[in-house]
C-alpha positions in Angstrom: -5.2 -2.8 24.0 -5.5 -6.5 23.3 -7.2 -8.2 20.5 -8.7 -11.7 19.8 -7.3 -13.7 16.3 -10.7 -13.1 15.1 -10.6 -9.5 15.3 -6.9 -9.8 13.4 -8.4 -11.7 10.7 -11.1 -8.9 10.0 -8.1 -6.7 8.9 -7.3 -8.1 4.9 -4.2 -8.0 4.4 -2.8 -8.7 0.8 0.4 -8.8 -1.4 0.0 -6.8 -4.3 2.5 -5.5 -7.2 2.9 -1.8 -8.2 2.2 -0.7 -11.6 1.9 2.7 -11.8 3.8 5.1 -9.6 3.3 9.3 -10.0 4.3 12.5 -8.1 0.9 13.6 -5.9 1.7 17.7 -5.6 -2.0 18.2 -4.5 -1.5 16.1 -1.3 -0.8 18.2 2.1 2.1 16.3 2.6 4.8 14.8 0.1 3.0 11.4 -1.6 2.7 9.8 -4.5 -0.4 8.4 -6.3 -0.4 4.2 -6.3 -1.6 1.9 -8.8 -1.0 -1.7 -7.0 -2.7 -5.3 -8.7 -3.7 -7.9 -6.1 -4.1 -10.3 -8.9 -8.0 -11.8 -10.1 -10.5 -11.3 -7.7 -9.0 -8.2 -6.5 -7.7 -6.3 -9.3 -5.9 -3.2 -9.6 -7.0 -0.2 -6.8 -5.2 2.9 -6.0 -3.3 4.4 -2.8 -1.5 7.9 -2.1 1.2 7.1 0.3 3.8 9.6 1.7 6.5 7.4 0.7 8.9 10.0 -1.3 11.7 10.7 1.2 13.1 6.7 0.4 11.5 6.1 -2.9 11.2 7.5 -6.7 8.3 7.0 -8.9 9.9 4.8 -11.5 11.9 2.8 -8.7 7.9 1.5 -7.1 7.2 -0.1 -10.4 6.8 -4.0 -10.0 7.9 -3.8 -6.4 5.8 -6.1 -4.3 3.7 -4.6 -1.1 1.6 -5.6 1.7 -2.1 -3.4 1.9 -5.1 -3.6 4.0 -7.2 -4.0 1.0 -11.5 -4.1 3.3 -10.6 -0.3 4.5 -13.7 1.5 3.3 -12.4 4.0 0.3 -11.0 7.2 1.1 -10.7 10.7 -0.9 -7.2 12.4 -0.2 -7.6 15.1 -2.3 -8.4 14.6 -5.6 -7.3 10.7 -5.4 -9.6 8.3 -4.3 -7.8 5.9 -2.4 -9.0 2.6 -2.4 -6.2 0.4 -0.5 -3.9 1.1 3.1 -0.4 0.5 1.3 1.7 -0.6 4.7 5.1 0.5 5.8 7.3 1.2 9.2 9.2 4.2 9.9 12.5 4.5 9.6 15.0 6.4 12.9 14.0 9.1 11.7 9.7 8.7 11.1 10.1 8.2 7.3 8.1 5.0 6.0 9.5 2.3 4.9 7.5 0.0 2.8 7.1 -3.9 3.9 6.6 -6.2 1.5 7.3 -10.2 0.8 11.3 -11.4 0.8 10.9 -13.4 -2.0 8.6 -13.2 -5.3 5.2 -14.7 -4.1 1.7 -14.8 -5.9 -0.5 -11.3 -6.6 -3.3 -11.4 -3.8 -1.7 -13.6 -1.1 -3.7 -12.7 2.1 -1.1 -12.5 5.5 -1.3 -14.6 7.7 
């Protein structure tokens, strides 16, 4: 399927910093609850992420990630997920987070 550049621009992907991460035992598949700070204007948002294979909660704190910030909130068990943190699958299909290659200002939009 081909989309237009205008279609792409509708997806608001921003850089944020994980400020808090904890196990999410109520999730159907192993996951963490994340709190991600996108800086002034967007602020801190919550998410659920199935990233337990490659990451531990304490290793995630301070990490910059990319996330879609304009999807509607989604209820995942007892957690209201407000953003979709982005990743790609490794050779085994496990999620590897996507983030900038160097430190960048929070809230920066992907283009």
